[in-house]
C-alpha positions in Angstrom: 27.5 15.2 -66.1 29.9 17.3 -64.0 30.9 17.2 -60.4 32.1 20.0 -58.2 35.0 19.4 -55.9 36.5 21.6 -53.2 39.8 23.1 -54.0 42.8 21.3 -52.6 44.4 22.9 -49.5 47.4 20.6 -49.5 48.1 17.9 -46.9 45.7 17.3 -44.0 46.2 19.9 -41.3 44.5 18.2 -38.4 46.7 17.4 -35.4 46.5 13.9 -34.0 45.1 13.8 -30.5 47.6 14.4 -27.7 48.5 12.0 -25.0 45.7 11.0 -22.7 45.7 13.0 -19.5 45.6 11.4 -16.0 42.1 12.7 -15.6 40.9 10.9 -18.7 42.5 7.7 -17.6 40.9 8.0 -14.1 37.5 8.8 -15.6 37.7 5.8 -18.0 38.6 3.5 -15.1 35.8 4.9 -13.0 33.3 4.4 -15.9 34.5 0.7 -16.1 34.0 0.1 -12.4 30.6 1.8 -12.4 29.5 -0.2 -15.5 30.6 -3.4 -13.8 29.1 -2.8 -10.3 26.6 0.0 -10.1 23.5 -2.0 -10.9 24.4 -4.6 -8.3 24.9 -1.9 -5.7 21.5 -0.4 -6.8 19.8 -3.9 -6.5 21.3 -4.5 -3.0 20.4 -0.9 -1.8 16.8 -1.3 -3.1 16.6 -4.7 -1.3 17.9 -3.2 1.9 15.4 -0.3 1.8 12.5 -2.7 1.3 13.7 -5.1 4.0 14.1 -2.3 6.6 10.6 -0.9 5.8 9.2 -4.4 6.1 10.8 -5.1 9.5 8.9 -2.2 11.1 5.6 -3.4 9.7 6.0 -6.7 11.6 5.8 -4.8 14.9 2.4 -3.1 15.3 2.8 0.6 16.0 6.5 0.7 14.9 6.0 1.9 11.3 5.1 5.5 10.6 3.4 4.3 7.5 1.3 1.7 9.2 -2.1 3.5 9.0 -1.4 4.4 5.3 -0.5 0.8 4.5 -3.5 -0.7 6.2 -5.8 1.9 4.6 -4.4 1.3 1.2 -4.6 -2.5 1.3 -8.1 -2.3 2.8 -9.3 0.0 0.0 -7.5 -2.0 -2.8 -9.0 -5.3 -1.6 -12.5 -3.7 -1.1 -12.2 -4.5 2.6 -11.5 -8.2 2.2 -8.0 -7.7 3.8 -7.9 -5.1 6.6 -6.3 -4.3 9.9 -3.5 -6.5 11.1 -3.8 -8.8 8.1 -3.3 -5.9 5.8 -0.2 -4.8 7.7 1.1 -8.4 7.7 0.5 -8.7 4.0 2.4 -5.5 3.4 5.3 -6.7 5.6 5.5 -10.1 4.0 5.4 -8.5 0.5 8.1 -6.0 1.3 10.2 -8.8 2.9 10.0 -11.0 -0.2 11.0 -8.0 -2.4 13.8 -7.1 0.0 15.3 -10.6 0.4 15.2 -11.4 -3.3 16.9 -8.1 -4.2 19.4 -8.2 -1.3 20.5 -11.8 -1.9 20.3 -11.8 -5.7 18.3 -15.1 -5.6 15.0 -15.3 -7.4 15.4 -11.6 -8.5 12.8 -12.0 -11.3 10.2 -13.3 -8.7 11.0 -10.3 -6.5 10.7 -7.9 -9.4 7.3 -9.3 -10.3 6.2 -8.9 -6.7 7.6 -5.4 -6.7 5.7 -4.5 -9.9 2.5 -5.6 -8.2 3.4 -3.8 -4.9 4.1 -0.6 -6.7 0.4 -0.3 -7.6 -0.3 -0.3 -3.8 2.7 1.8 -3.0 1.8 4.6 -5.4 -2.0 4.4 -5.1 -2.4 6.6 -2.1 -1.5 9.5 -4.4 -4.9 8.9 -6.0 -6.9 7.1 -3.2 -6.1 9.6 -0.4 -5.2 12.9 -2.0 -6.3 14.8 1.2 -3.6 13.0 3.1 -1.0 13.6 0.4 -1.4 17.3 -0.2 -1.7 20.2 2.2 -2.1 23.9 1.8 1.5 24.5 0.9 2.5 21.3 -1.0 2.9 17.7 -0.1 2.4 16.6 3.5 5.0 14.4 5.2 2.9 11.4 4.2 2.7 12.7 0.7 6.5 13.1 0.6 6.9 9.5 1.9 4.8 8.2 -1.0 6.2 10.6 -3.5 9.8 9.4 -2.9 8.6 6.0 -4.0 8.9 7.2 -7.6 12.7 6.8 -7.1 12.2 3.2 -5.8 10.1 2.5 -8.9 12.8 3.9 -11.2 15.4 1.9 -9.4 13.3 -1.2 -9.8 13.0 -0.6 -13.6 16.8 -0.4 -13.9 17.3 -3.6 -11.9 14.5 -5.3 -13.9 16.1 -4.3 -17.2 19.4 -5.8 -16.0 17.7 -9.0 -14.8 16.2 -9.3 -18.2 19.5 -9.1 -20.0 20.1 -5.3 -20.6 23.7 -4.3 -19.9 25.6 -1.1 -19.5 28.1 -0.6 -22.3 31.1 1.6 -22.0 31.5 3.8 -25.1 35.1 4.9 -25.8 35.8 8.5 -25.0 36.7 10.7 -28.0 
């Protein structure tokens, strides 16, 4: 049995890495800060968005999404919950989500409520396509609903963190 080896070229010719630059150091520190705090900032931001949207739904006529929220809840509950009760249910649901995420207390409960609410939040895309799409693309209402994809993605990141997932800093080169 024979083996083939590469010819020897003498001592190793690789140069050791040079001193770290100031930019590398700053970027490493930034990565550490982001890993430590970005999900908390995302959770609080998401909670604030839900709380602000909820507040307007407590005042009849104040939310631009009032008719959409009432129509969606009415359709999803087969008419059992409609009108002012549908708007109140939406406002309370968004308040629970917002407060749990904003305060960091009962986050898992808030995330379960958010998961259920996302069905209602996204369902107008299927239930009311005529309100979502116009001749030249999404209507303003459609854009309002379509942006909720970002809220859903943010909720997934916060949920992953609440369930134990963590950002890990990998060393640079």
